[in-house]
Backbone as CSV, one residue per row, in Angstrom:
resi,resn,N_x,N_y,N_z,CA_x,CA_y,CA_z,C_x,C_y,C_z
1,UNK,67.972,126.030,112.183,67.287,127.166,112.732,67.416,127.863,113.808
2,UNK,67.132,129.211,114.417,67.321,129.417,115.504,66.246,130.758,116.015
3,UNK,65.992,130.702,117.253,64.960,131.599,117.309,65.492,133.123,117.759
4,UNK,66.611,132.974,117.527,66.962,134.778,117.375,67.226,135.226,116.122
5,UNK,66.639,134.388,115.156,66.716,134.826,113.925,65.084,135.382,113.777
6,UNK,64.115,135.401,114.697,62.898,135.802,114.896,63.005,136.868,116.099
7,UNK,63.612,137.530,116.096,63.798,138.959,116.936,63.627,140.302,116.351
8,UNK,62.641,140.761,117.681,62.399,142.352,117.274,62.447,143.087,118.963
9,UNK,62.910,144.176,118.707,62.848,144.856,119.740,61.556,145.708,120.112
10,UNK,60.802,145.655,121.462,59.596,146.228,121.610,59.559,147.486,122.639
11,UNK,59.352,148.362,122.598,59.360,149.516,123.287,57.986,148.876,124.616
12,UNK,58.344,149.038,126.124,57.738,148.700,127.169,56.694,148.882,127.277
13,UNK,56.503,150.152,126.766,54.596,150.898,126.827,54.154,150.186,126.177
14,UNK,54.252,149.263,125.194,53.367,148.740,123.766,52.676,147.192,124.839
15,UNK,53.464,147.087,125.645,53.049,145.685,126.330,51.739,145.928,127.057
16,UNK,50.899,145.773,126.664,49.558,145.777,127.134,49.300,145.394,128.726
17,UNK,48.572,145.960,129.466,48.777,145.660,130.854,47.515,145.275,131.381
18,UNK,45.842,145.711,130.717,45.157,145.603,130.814,44.307,145.081,129.470
19,UNK,43.005,144.589,129.748,42.340,144.299,128.415,41.608,145.210,127.816
20,UNK,41.202,145.860,126.395,40.451,146.762,126.315,39.421,146.758,126.633
21,UNK,38.434,148.171,127.100,37.070,148.877,127.493,36.032,147.388,126.986
22,UNK,36.196,147.278,125.782,35.168,146.239,124.896,36.088,145.649,124.282
23,UNK,36.007,144.218,124.385,36.371,143.036,123.688,36.933,143.028,122.191
24,UNK,35.943,143.207,121.603,35.942,143.597,120.129,36.043,145.027,119.474
25,UNK,36.501,145.958,120.313,37.060,146.931,120.045,39.125,147.074,119.478
26,UNK,39.153,146.062,119.723,40.578,145.797,119.939,41.272,146.129,118.242
27,UNK,42.075,146.455,117.937,42.859,147.374,116.832,43.169,145.377,116.157
28,UNK,42.820,145.669,114.552,43.346,144.670,114.044,44.044,144.756,112.648
29,UNK,45.752,144.845,112.931,46.125,144.435,111.725,45.946,143.455,110.468
30,UNK,45.792,143.654,109.520,45.471,142.838,108.559,46.713,142.317,107.148
31,UNK,47.042,141.100,107.623,47.992,141.019,106.544,47.827,139.906,105.410
32,UNK,47.535,140.867,104.254,47.079,140.039,103.231,48.257,140.331,102.223
33,UNK,48.547,139.183,101.347,49.305,139.385,100.137,48.758,140.144,99.001
34,UNK,47.510,139.978,98.914,47.229,141.797,97.579,47.577,142.781,98.424
35,UNK,46.755,143.052,99.493,46.606,144.360,99.750,47.773,145.097,100.684
36,UNK,48.456,143.994,101.173,49.577,144.511,102.204,49.213,144.510,103.536
37,UNK,49.584,145.773,104.195,49.106,145.697,105.397,47.676,147.095,105.849
38,UNK,46.765,146.813,106.525,45.543,147.548,106.720,45.170,147.522,107.895
39,UNK,45.171,148.710,108.322,44.352,148.765,109.917,43.028,149.032,109.724
40,UNK,42.612,147.764,110.605,41.291,147.777,110.948,40.565,147.657,112.699
41,UNK,39.457,146.881,112.853,39.442,146.502,114.165,38.979,144.974,113.981
42,UNK,38.565,144.615,115.238,38.045,143.291,115.409,36.620,142.917,114.501
43,UNK,36.035,144.131,115.007,34.597,144.186,114.500,34.396,143.941,112.778
44,UNK,35.639,144.396,112.448,35.301,144.375,110.835,35.923,142.753,110.558
45,UNK,35.938,141.939,111.749,36.512,140.435,110.804,35.549,139.993,109.957
46,UNK,34.390,140.130,110.071,33.196,139.724,109.328,33.294,139.572,108.074
47,UNK,33.928,140.960,107.259,34.275,141.531,106.218,35.043,140.213,105.479
48,UNK,35.902,139.981,106.214,36.990,139.197,105.598,36.518,137.652,105.530
49,UNK,35.662,137.470,105.956,34.843,135.824,106.017,34.044,135.935,105.073
50,UNK,33.793,134.451,104.082,32.344,134.674,102.719,31.788,133.096,103.656
51,UNK,30.854,133.039,102.845,29.928,132.135,103.155,30.464,130.468,102.692
52,UNK,30.377,129.889,103.833,31.047,128.386,103.668,32.530,128.386,104.292
53,UNK,33.114,129.419,104.927,34.263,129.293,105.489,33.700,129.174,106.990
54,UNK,34.548,128.109,107.401,34.909,127.704,109.182,35.831,128.093,109.767
55,UNK,34.863,128.908,110.718,35.743,129.801,112.052,35.792,128.812,113.556
56,UNK,37.102,128.463,113.587,37.587,127.430,114.618,37.840,127.806,115.675
57,UNK,37.471,127.841,116.965,37.594,128.575,118.233,37.937,127.454,119.335
58,UNK,38.993,128.028,120.251,39.403,126.623,121.148,38.196,127.470,122.681
59,UNK,37.744,126.170,122.859,37.018,126.826,124.166,37.093,125.697,125.331
60,UNK,38.901,125.454,125.079,39.097,125.737,127.031,38.890,126.866,127.728
61,UNK,38.710,126.588,129.118,38.442,127.445,129.996,39.972,127.655,131.383
62,UNK,40.191,128.720,131.540,41.017,128.863,132.248,40.549,128.660,133.805
63,UNK,41.564,128.109,134.732,40.822,127.631,135.763,42.060,128.629,136.876
64,UNK,40.861,129.463,137.582,41.904,130.538,138.320,42.966,129.831,139.180
65,UNK,43.915,129.163,138.705,44.735,128.516,139.646,46.116,129.081,140.289
66,UNK,45.801,130.288,140.209,47.433,130.684,140.833,46.913,131.388,142.079
67,UNK,47.664,130.613,142.999,47.401,130.312,144.789,48.548,131.163,145.166
68,UNK,48.089,132.521,146.036,48.863,132.981,146.750,48.553,132.428,148.426
69,UNK,49.615,131.994,148.894,49.842,131.957,150.564,50.735,132.453,151.389
70,UNK,50.813,131.113,152.302,52.397,131.673,153.069,52.920,130.424,153.716
71,UNK,53.970,130.300,153.478,55.104,129.327,154.145,54.737,129.277,155.544
72,UNK,55.322,128.165,156.220,55.440,128.344,157.640,55.913,129.423,158.242
73,UNK,57.165,129.873,157.508,57.848,130.781,158.202,57.298,132.016,158.027
74,UNK,56.144,132.206,157.675,55.332,133.446,157.141,55.513,133.775,155.909
75,UNK,56.798,133.336,155.045,56.733,134.450,154.048,55.613,133.958,153.118
76,UNK,55.866,135.007,151.644,54.987,134.269,151.067,55.163,133.532,149.744
77,UNK,54.237,132.746,149.369,54.446,131.506,148.530,53.263,131.549,147.325
78,UNK,53.856,131.010,146.078,52.768,131.083,144.944,52.784,129.303,144.628
79,UNK,51.773,129.068,144.236,51.441,127.790,143.776,50.477,128.268,142.549
80,UNK,51.085,127.842,141.302,50.324,127.748,139.821,50.270,126.241,139.933
81,UNK,49.051,125.731,139.942,48.483,124.627,139.466,48.513,124.331,137.583
82,UNK,49.129,123.357,137.585,48.975,123.262,135.846,48.274,122.011,135.107
83,UNK,48.297,120.994,135.665,47.202,119.859,135.551,47.282,118.945,136.370
84,UNK,46.103,118.390,136.397,45.691,117.441,137.442,46.476,116.115,137.010
85,UNK,47.078,115.461,138.226,47.634,114.000,138.198,46.080,112.806,137.608
86,UNK,46.557,111.954,137.419,45.590,110.716,137.147,44.744,110.188,138.531
87,UNK,45.308,110.574,139.716,44.444,110.044,141.179,43.224,111.270,141.223
88,UNK,43.208,112.128,140.113,42.093,112.900,140.914,42.692,114.236,141.259
89,UNK,41.466,115.178,141.834,41.715,116.316,141.813,42.713,117.313,143.136
90,UNK,42.637,115.938,143.486,43.670,116.541,144.913,45.149,116.429,144.734
91,UNK,45.784,115.746,143.615,47.115,115.613,143.096,47.567,116.175,142.086
92,UNK,48.710,117.573,141.863,48.856,118.442,140.826,49.699,118.486,140.304
93,UNK,50.458,118.422,139.219,51.589,119.239,139.066,51.914,121.010,138.931
94,UNK,52.505,121.298,139.938,52.558,122.497,139.833,53.533,123.369,139.356
95,UNK,53.619,124.740,139.293,54.664,125.373,139.144,54.926,126.288,140.974
96,UNK,55.729,126.173,141.828,55.915,126.732,142.885,57.010,127.894,143.234
97,UNK,56.687,128.921,143.714,57.952,129.862,143.972,57.709,130.357,145.691
98,UNK,58.492,130.818,145.892,60.109,130.907,145.583,60.599,129.293,146.043
99,UNK,60.708,128.516,144.652,61.404,127.224,144.991,62.295,126.979,145.981
100,UNK,63.124,127.520,146.231,64.226,127.221,147.118,63.916,127.231,148.450
101,UNK,62.693,127.574,148.747,62.043,127.959,150.143,61.021,126.857,150.421
102,UNK,60.678,126.131,149.509,59.561,125.126,149.475,60.089,123.409,149.223
103,UNK,60.267,123.146,150.171,61.035,121.913,150.144,60.237,120.820,150.389
104,UNK,60.713,119.545,150.270,59.679,117.975,150.513,59.033,118.377,151.755
105,UNK,57.837,118.053,151.589,57.237,118.418,153.299,55.878,119.531,153.610
106,UNK,57.259,120.719,152.961,56.854,122.122,153.056,55.091,122.210,152.702
107,UNK,54.374,123.161,153.137,53.079,123.429,153.316,52.451,125.025,153.071
108,UNK,51.956,125.172,152.368,51.145,126.619,152.044,50.015,126.937,152.161
109,UNK,49.402,127.661,153.149,48.200,127.886,153.789,47.888,129.179,152.972
110,UNK,46.683,129.502,153.391,46.121,131.038,152.683,44.827,131.435,153.936
111,UNK,44.909,132.600,153.509,44.208,133.126,154.170,42.472,133.334,153.902
112,UNK,41.738,132.982,155.109,40.426,133.120,154.864,39.791,131.671,154.326
113,UNK,40.813,130.736,154.853,40.148,129.349,153.818,40.789,128.536,154.789
114,UNK,40.216,126.797,154.389,40.619,125.894,155.312,41.781,125.198,154.110
115,UNK,41.831,125.406,153.230,42.502,124.684,151.909,43.761,124.748,152.335
116,UNK,44.793,123.426,152.013,46.257,123.431,152.079,47.155,122.874,151.229
117,UNK,47.900,123.337,150.467,48.763,122.858,149.368,50.359,121.976,150.254
118,UNK,50.675,121.077,150.028,51.337,119.990,150.609,52.655,119.631,149.690
119,UNK,53.979,120.067,149.327,54.845,119.607,148.369,55.124,118.348,148.368
120,UNK,55.030,117.497,147.617,55.075,116.170,147.473,56.219,115.459,147.186
121,UNK,56.647,116.238,146.021,57.722,116.111,144.915,58.571,117.313,144.351
122,UNK,59.860,117.317,144.001,60.207,117.971,143.468,60.745,118.035,142.186
123,UNK,61.246,119.156,141.253,62.009,118.838,140.181,62.025,120.238,139.763
124,UNK,63.115,121.182,140.184,63.068,122.390,139.678,62.205,123.399,140.308
125,UNK,61.510,124.092,139.611,60.672,124.979,139.951,58.920,124.450,139.972
126,UNK,59.403,122.938,139.305,57.769,122.212,139.258,57.706,121.239,140.101
127,UNK,56.853,121.016,140.467,55.985,119.767,141.794,55.122,119.099,141.727
128,UNK,54.911,118.271,142.514,53.557,117.685,142.896,53.227,117.718,143.852
129,UNK,52.107,118.288,143.825,51.830,118.994,145.194,50.041,118.374,145.570
130,UNK,49.895,118.285,146.594,48.263,117.557,146.859,47.967,118.654,147.985
131,UNK,46.384,119.195,147.126,45.034,119.395,147.914,44.679,119.347,148.961
132,UNK,44.726,119.688,150.262,43.450,119.060,151.056,43.184,119.851,151.965
133,UNK,42.521,119.317,153.134,42.088,120.408,153.926,40.526,121.335,154.085
134,UNK,39.959,120.722,153.183,38.476,120.871,152.445,37.975,119.508,151.649
135,UNK,36.917,119.573,151.700,35.965,118.180,150.905,36.140,119.132,149.833
136,UNK,36.338,119.550,148.793,36.108,119.553,147.661,37.118,120.748,147.099
137,UNK,38.919,120.469,147.083,39.308,121.163,147.105,39.330,121.962,145.634
138,UNK,38.882,121.798,144.081,38.847,122.144,143.479,37.974,123.579,143.555
139,UNK,36.612,123.150,143.915,36.034,124.359,143.879,36.555,125.490,145.278
140,UNK,37.108,124.897,145.609,38.116,126.254,147.247,39.347,126.855,146.010
141,UNK,40.003,126.167,145.031,40.553,127.329,144.364,40.038,128.352,143.302
142,UNK,38.710,127.692,142.811,38.124,128.078,142.145,37.649,129.744,143.064
143,UNK,37.550,129.461,144.222,37.128,130.786,144.981,38.248,131.464,145.419
144,UNK,39.368,131.007,146.046,40.300,132.158,146.258,41.605,132.258,145.107
145,UNK,41.395,131.562,144.260,42.667,131.614,143.033,42.532,132.609,142.241
146,UNK,43.584,132.956,141.589,43.671,134.210,140.901,44.175,133.600,139.509
147,UNK,43.749,134.313,138.293,43.887,133.925,136.970,45.388,133.993,137.346
148,UNK,46.331,133.000,136.136,47.427,133.621,136.169,47.553,133.824,134.725
149,UNK,47.543,135.215,134.768,48.477,136.167,133.740,49.504,136.149,133.516
150,UNK,50.124,135.949,132.429,51.366,135.951,132.329,52.349,136.911,132.924
151,UNK,53.411,136.545,133.325,54.596,137.775,134.102,55.094,138.639,133.487
152,UNK,54.837,139.389,132.046,54.989,140.347,131.705,53.931,141.523,132.125
153,UNK,52.890,140.966,132.623,51.283,141.427,133.101,51.723,141.984,134.550
154,UNK,51.970,143.391,134.600,52.341,143.662,136.132,51.403,144.521,136.740
155,UNK,49.956,144.667,136.247,48.656,145.409,136.874,47.597,144.096,137.185
156,UNK,47.070,144.055,138.297,46.246,143.180,138.841,44.906,143.224,137.567
157,UNK,44.751,141.954,137.705,43.829,142.107,137.026,42.192,142.124,137.526
158,UNK,41.598,143.145,137.694,40.280,143.355,138.448,39.124,142.496,138.073
159,UNK,38.492,142.239,136.668,37.592,141.498,136.467,38.094,140.033,135.678
160,UNK,38.256,138.963,136.380,38.771,137.998,135.993,38.104,137.088,134.613
161,UNK,37.232,137.356,134.621,36.289,136.971,133.601,36.687,137.470,131.910
162,UNK,37.477,138.710,132.603,38.295,139.282,131.007,39.100,138.518,130.793
163,UNK,39.617,137.607,131.635,40.885,136.433,130.978,40.389,134.885,130.692
164,UNK,39.027,135.262,130.204,38.241,133.908,129.922,37.815,134.340,128.324
165,UNK,37.846,133.499,127.154,36.936,133.682,126.358,35.163,133.363,126.325
166,UNK,34.410,134.363,126.039,32.910,134.541,126.181,32.402,132.909,125.786
167,UNK,33.050,132.103,125.374,32.790,130.797,125.248,33.180,129.764,125.704
168,UNK,34.288,130.103,126.621,35.142,129.321,127.593,34.177,127.953,128.171
169,UNK,34.385,126.970,127.993,33.367,125.899,128.205,34.569,124.552,128.947
170,UNK,35.248,124.158,129.093,36.269,122.894,129.421,37.108,123.444,130.182
171,UNK,37.027,123.437,131.228,38.270,123.547,132.404,39.024,123.330,132.063
172,UNK,40.278,123.635,132.183,41.694,123.026,132.260,43.000,123.401,131.585
173,UNK,42.688,124.611,131.137,43.836,125.642,130.975,44.484,126.171,131.947
174,UNK,45.714,126.434,131.955,46.807,127.156,132.818,46.859,128.526,132.184
175,UNK,46.980,128.820,130.906,46.478,130.454,130.201,45.183,130.106,129.261
176,UNK,44.639,131.538,128.674,43.880,131.783,128.462,44.146,131.669,126.704
177,UNK,43.446,130.982,125.912,43.820,131.361,124.196,43.598,132.753,123.929
178,UNK,44.503,133.446,124.061,44.161,134.773,123.591,43.880,135.421,122.214
179,UNK,43.851,134.892,121.272,43.039,135.538,120.400,41.571,135.827,120.474
180,UNK,41.207,134.432,121.101,39.224,134.386,121.512,38.812,135.633,122.156
181,UNK,40.021,135.904,123.271,39.588,137.034,123.998,38.717,138.287,123.272
182,UNK,39.082,138.465,121.953,38.655,139.824,121.621,37.065,139.269,120.859
183,UNK,36.553,137.948,120.988,35.200,137.637,120.635,34.241,138.278,121.672
184,UNK,33.041,138.477,121.184,31.881,138.724,121.581,30.532,137.764,121.181
185,UNK,29.821,137.986,121.894,28.509,136.890,121.284,27.643,137.824,119.964
186,UNK,27.958,139.023,120.299,27.302,140.028,119.017,28.464,139.657,117.441
187,UNK,29.929,139.671,118.032,30.379,139.336,116.674,30.419,138.309,116.058
188,UNK,30.358,137.171,117.167,30.106,135.266,116.878,28.837,135.827,115.800
189,UNK,27.638,136.064,116.181,26.443,136.388,115.434,26.511,136.959,114.204
190,UNK,27.008,138.418,113.805,27.623,138.841,112.711,28.252,138.019,111.896
191,UNK,29.136,137.027,112.529,30.113,135.622,111.720,29.280,134.536,111.317
192,UNK,27.999,134.351,112.176,27.180,133.284,111.413,26.005,134.218,110.360
193,UNK,25.998,135.043,110.499,24.967,135.682,109.743,25.316,135.928,108.004
194,UNK,27.062,135.762,107.952,27.358,135.752,106.186,27.424,134.484,106.088
195,UNK,26.987,133.488,106.679,26.817,131.911,106.226,27.923,131.243,106.830
196,UNK,29.035,131.551,107.694,30.151,131.375,107.728,30.003,130.148,109.445
197,UNK,30.444,129.114,109.023,30.297,128.267,110.017,31.108,128.274,111.366
198,UNK,31.169,128.197,112.351,31.567,128.169,113.994,31.542,127.054,114.477
199,UNK,32.770,126.460,114.897,33.103,125.024,115.333,34.012,125.122,116.637
200,UNK,34.238,124.172,117.421,35.245,124.620,118.466,35.952,123.465,118.483
201,UNK,36.717,123.274,118.775,38.053,122.508,119.795,38.081,122.797,120.865
202,UNK,39.082,121.935,121.701,39.753,121.929,123.233,40.954,121.775,123.148
203,UNK,41.956,122.715,123.344,43.544,122.318,123.667,43.756,122.608,124.718
204,UNK,44.102,122.557,125.939,44.300,123.003,127.097,45.201,123.828,127.118
205,UNK,45.756,124.929,127.642,46.881,125.487,127.687,47.775,125.430,128.561
206,UNK,49.097,124.523,128.865,49.598,124.492,129.998,51.017,125.200,130.112
207,UNK,51.863,124.418,130.751,53.121,125.141,131.565,53.875,125.657,130.416
208,UNK,54.127,124.953,129.289,54.482,125.788,128.199,54.541,127.007,127.717
209,UNK,53.363,127.493,127.951,52.742,128.847,127.284,53.725,130.057,128.664
210,UNK,54.080,129.466,129.211,54.998,130.588,130.152,56.472,130.316,130.178
211,UNK,56.596,129.730,128.652,58.317,129.848,128.188,57.968,130.544,126.929
212,UNK,59.148,130.384,126.055,59.123,130.410,124.606,58.342,129.374,123.754
213,UNK,56.877,129.563,123.962,56.542,128.357,123.985,55.767,127.867,122.397
214,UNK,55.634,126.222,122.265,54.666,126.172,120.670,53.089,126.439,120.974
215,UNK,52.580,127.078,119.675,51.396,127.246,119.333,50.990,127.636,118.039
216,UNK,50.304,128.369,117.721,49.060,128.793,118.810,47.934,127.239,118.750
217,UNK,46.681,128.057,119.521,46.061,126.527,120.057,45.474,125.996,118.817
218,UNK,44.347,126.639,117.954,43.615,126.213,117.113,44.093,125.615,116.058
219,UNK,45.066,126.565,115.394,46.414,125.880,114.619,46.725,124.777,114.535
220,UNK,47.391,124.551,115.435,47.870,122.942,115.991,47.148,122.026,116.061
221,UNK,45.650,122.145,116.804,44.488,121.226,116.827,44.528,120.894,115.390
222,UNK,44.095,121.670,114.442,43.588,121.229,113.238,44.551,121.101,112.057
223,UNK,45.836,121.479,112.271,46.713,120.473,111.728,47.493,119.422,112.123
224,UNK,47.110,118.928,113.358,47.293,117.756,113.978,46.402,116.884,113.337
225,UNK,45.196,117.113,113.574,44.019,116.352,113.051,44.362,116.195,111.613
226,UNK,44.489,116.957,110.592,44.239,116.942,109.542,44.634,115.328,108.695
227,UNK,43.722,114.848,108.219,43.902,113.868,107.322,43.451,113.999,105.988
228,UNK,44.464,114.454,104.867,43.875,114.404,103.376,42.732,115.465,103.157
229,UNK,43.448,116.466,103.932,42.715,117.648,103.571,41.079,118.103,104.309
230,UNK,41.157,117.023,105.252,40.286,117.101,106.182,40.025,116.698,108.032
231,UNK,39.012,117.136,108.298,39.741,117.202,109.864,38.149,116.287,110.839
232,UNK,38.375,115.458,111.306,37.274,114.571,112.183,37.649,114.590,113.135
233,UNK,36.442,114.261,114.193,36.240,114.818,115.644,37.371,113.645,116.105
234,UNK,37.797,114.111,117.188,38.585,113.078,117.784,38.803,113.714,119.319
235,UNK,40.004,113.032,119.925,41.039,113.283,121.287,41.984,112.606,121.453
236,UNK,43.188,113.300,121.982,44.494,113.053,121.928,45.226,113.985,122.362
237,UNK,46.658,114.000,122.027,47.804,114.815,122.292,48.628,115.313,121.169
238,UNK,48.572,116.600,121.453,49.714,117.045,119.803,50.743,117.510,120.298
239,UNK,51.595,117.299,119.680,53.346,117.456,120.201,54.001,118.321,118.767
240,UNK,52.811,119.065,118.225,53.230,119.243,116.486,53.821,120.537,116.523
241,UNK,55.284,120.751,116.335,56.076,121.929,116.366,55.814,122.099,115.077
242,UNK,55.653,123.753,114.922,55.657,124.424,113.201,56.577,125.221,113.062
243,UNK,57.482,125.042,112.403,58.566,125.968,111.870,58.057,126.543,110.372
244,UNK,58.717,127.627,110.109,59.145,127.600,108.636,59.702,126.433,107.562
245,UNK,58.920,126.241,106.892,59.060,125.264,105.927,58.022,124.437,106.029
246,UNK,57.143,124.265,107.006,55.948,123.380,107.120,54.806,123.990,106.163
247,UNK,54.027,123.041,105.043,53.013,122.836,104.449,52.181,122.876,105.316
248,UNK,51.004,123.787,105.475,49.725,123.865,106.058,48.954,123.294,105.442
249,UNK,47.714,122.178,106.058,47.197,121.122,105.134,45.531,121.406,104.937
250,UNK,45.028,122.399,106.419,43.979,122.883,106.112,43.572,124.427,106.614
251,UNK,44.452,124.637,106.895,44.553,126.242,107.487,44.814,127.051,106.424
252,UNK,43.894,128.411,106.083,44.366,129.381,105.494,44.074,130.691,105.850
253,UNK,43.817,131.160,106.951,43.848,132.142,107.511,43.806,132.001,109.050
254,UNK,44.530,133.146,109.953,44.574,132.808,111.359,44.303,134.222,112.033
255,UNK,43.416,134.238,113.224,43.688,135.530,113.435,44.316,134.954,114.936
256,UNK,45.211,135.995,115.296,46.547,136.003,116.573,46.847,137.359,117.031
257,UNK,47.491,137.248,118.322,47.816,138.200,118.899,49.327,138.254,118.520
258,UNK,49.516,139.782,119.214,51.309,139.756,119.056,52.044,138.637,119.409
259,UNK,53.286,138.288,119.374,53.789,137.301,119.999,55.211,137.348,120.356
260,UNK,55.627,137.308,121.563,57.220,137.795,122.062,58.356,137.588,121.041
261,UNK,59.207,137.970,121.279,60.519,137.719,120.305,61.340,136.877,120.255
262,UNK,61.841,136.427,119.849,62.291,135.051,120.077,61.478,133.429,120.409
263,UNK,59.949,133.532,120.190,59.817,132.625,120.944,59.146,132.093,119.644
264,UNK,58.747,130.524,120.248,58.480,129.792,118.631,56.833,129.483,118.364
265,UNK,55.982,130.415,119.146,55.053,131.141,118.664,55.076,131.995,117.427
266,UNK,56.087,132.916,117.424,56.563,133.807,116.390,57.176,133.376,115.315
267,UNK,57.559,131.783,115.320,57.983,131.061,114.528,57.029,130.110,113.808
268,UNK,55.893,129.853,114.417,54.738,129.140,113.912,53.813,130.274,112.547
269,UNK,54.041,131.486,113.281,53.169,132.263,112.294,54.375,133.159,111.183
270,UNK,55.269,132.687,111.409,56.417,133.052,110.039,56.324,131.457,109.602
271,UNK,56.121,130.606,109.602,55.915,129.699,108.991,54.556,129.618,108.303
272,UNK,53.756,130.262,108.445,52.370,130.384,107.759,52.467,131.400,106.636
273,UNK,53.101,132.627,107.230,52.894,134.080,106.319,54.725,134.872,105.825
274,UNK,55.376,133.661,106.265,56.726,134.314,105.950,57.701,134.802,106.824
275,UNK,58.702,134.521,107.475,59.590,135.490,108.218,59.564,136.902,107.757
276,UNK,60.050,137.298,106.919,60.514,138.479,106.305,59.201,139.561,106.707
277,UNK,58.038,138.750,105.872,56.812,139.323,105.956,56.158,139.921,107.394
278,UNK,56.274,138.992,108.147,55.745,138.843,109.390,56.828,140.036,110.606
279,UNK,58.091,139.640,110.405,58.655,141.141,111.243,58.441,142.429,110.894
280,UNK,58.395,142.474,109.293,57.941,143.601,109.107,56.473,144.281,108.945
281,UNK,55.628,143.260,109.487,54.930,143.586,109.566,54.527,144.052,111.385
282,UNK,55.208,143.075,112.190,55.519,143.692,113.821,56.095,145.213,113.705
283,UNK,57.162,145.570,112.776,58.174,146.604,113.064,57.096,147.575,112.666
284,UNK,55.770,147.113,111.430,54.949,148.208,110.848,54.016,148.303,112.517
285,UNK,53.485,147.969,112.983,52.496,147.649,114.307,53.081,148.425,115.426
286,UNK,54.529,148.111,115.750,55.184,148.561,116.523,55.009,150.578,116.225
287,UNK,55.664,150.867,115.302,55.591,152.318,114.607,53.933,152.840,115.046
288,UNK,52.677,152.038,114.218,52.078,152.413,114.621,50.865,152.221,115.793
289,UNK,51.405,151.985,116.969,51.701,151.854,118.475,50.653,151.050,118.398
290,UNK,50.454,149.718,118.156,49.388,148.481,118.498,50.049,148.188,119.981
291,UNK,48.935,147.816,120.682,48.917,146.577,121.937,49.763,145.809,121.746
292,UNK,50.426,145.264,122.579,51.030,143.595,122.372,50.713,142.752,123.196
293,UNK,50.752,141.296,122.916,51.306,140.501,124.025,49.125,140.038,124.285
294,UNK,48.892,139.409,125.396,47.941,138.622,125.733,46.940,139.994,125.735
295,UNK,46.428,140.784,126.204,45.545,141.613,126.162,45.393,142.737,125.080
296,UNK,46.833,142.432,124.587,47.074,143.560,123.133,45.846,143.261,121.931
297,UNK,46.251,144.135,120.772,45.581,143.568,119.924,46.066,142.572,118.830
298,UNK,45.719,142.342,117.643,45.932,141.300,116.855,45.930,141.498,115.536
299,UNK,46.323,140.253,114.841,46.768,140.297,113.113,45.796,139.288,112.900
300,UNK,45.136,139.813,111.477,44.588,138.978,110.539,45.088,138.374,109.593
301,UNK,46.175,136.852,109.400,46.839,136.672,108.464,46.249,135.622,107.350
302,UNK,46.252,136.044,106.211,46.023,135.121,105.044,46.840,134.821,104.372
303,UNK,47.286,133.239,104.278,48.324,132.914,103.667,48.579,133.365,102.231
304,UNK,49.844,133.476,101.966,50.232,133.505,100.409,50.222,132.073,99.741
305,UNK,50.094,131.095,100.505,49.896,129.753,99.751,48.619,129.121,100.370
306,UNK,47.721,129.009,100.447,46.177,128.667,100.855,46.140,127.138,100.828
307,UNK,45.859,126.854,101.803,46.156,124.988,101.933,45.471,124.402,100.887
308,UNK,43.762,123.507,101.438,43.257,123.264,100.388,42.179,124.199,99.895
309,UNK,42.011,124.463,98.762,40.630,125.739,98.512,39.355,125.147,99.151
310,UNK,39.188,124.082,99.135,37.576,123.671,99.612,37.294,123.274,101.373
311,UNK,38.944,123.077,101.844,38.724,123.154,103.567,39.494,124.343,103.933
312,UNK,38.677,125.144,103.788,39.400,126.054,104.321,38.966,126.448,106.208
313,UNK,40.022,126.746,106.814,39.810,126.622,108.137,40.199,127.947,108.488
314,UNK,39.879,128.719,109.823,40.296,129.944,110.074,39.900,129.851,111.921
315,UNK,41.317,130.463,112.050,41.582,131.068,113.469,41.254,132.250,113.509
């Protein structure tokens, strides 16, 4: 199975460059085996949930870890912090650009800040970096850093909280779990009012989200943790790679944004709902002028082959 089997052509003007004025005003294309494709909005989500369902959300919080500074020669440099190394919050794995201009021992400095980033080890565009110059480097990163929005978003993000979910808690992601960006406190209240349980998992989004990467976050967590149709609390790493042919164990519906062509994210969704159905839904979304990717609209997908009827997990 190849990623080019999951290709489609997207007009560039449909790539959302900014979030909607209101989080839950985004459009929601419902893909249901009984009713086909239905145009709704995120505010309609509670109508598709029933008492006894469980809505599972990823409460990972994005670190504003995109640092724009200067090299010694005065040229611009970018450091994107990905994850802290075991020694603490002074040494990180990072993406660096331009990699060819940042050799071992190079330093990146910043306007209006004493923070400095030293390059300690290299591996292509990734590096091990050390943060120094201030007593609390992580607090300084939060103060001067920008949100690491994906490269297809060209517009500057005015309000960086719009790249956080309203329930974000555990800081550690390099990118937002984007389906969650649609939720508001009022929408969550409406969900609970229908007798739906709301549960949280934490899966930090890392380097691979900037590539044709694996996902989506809640689905992978739940399926990784499932045993005999149940999910128990725990902690660990997931390397689960979901492709068509995978049998879902606990998830029977998902709310997810539209994904890039030829990506394994699209392959996961196709594993859930069927490649042909998903690609047909994407074609309809393009025709109906839905907005795509991180700041775009979303799909609510119910599976034609539910997992276990008494263990219903929804993302």
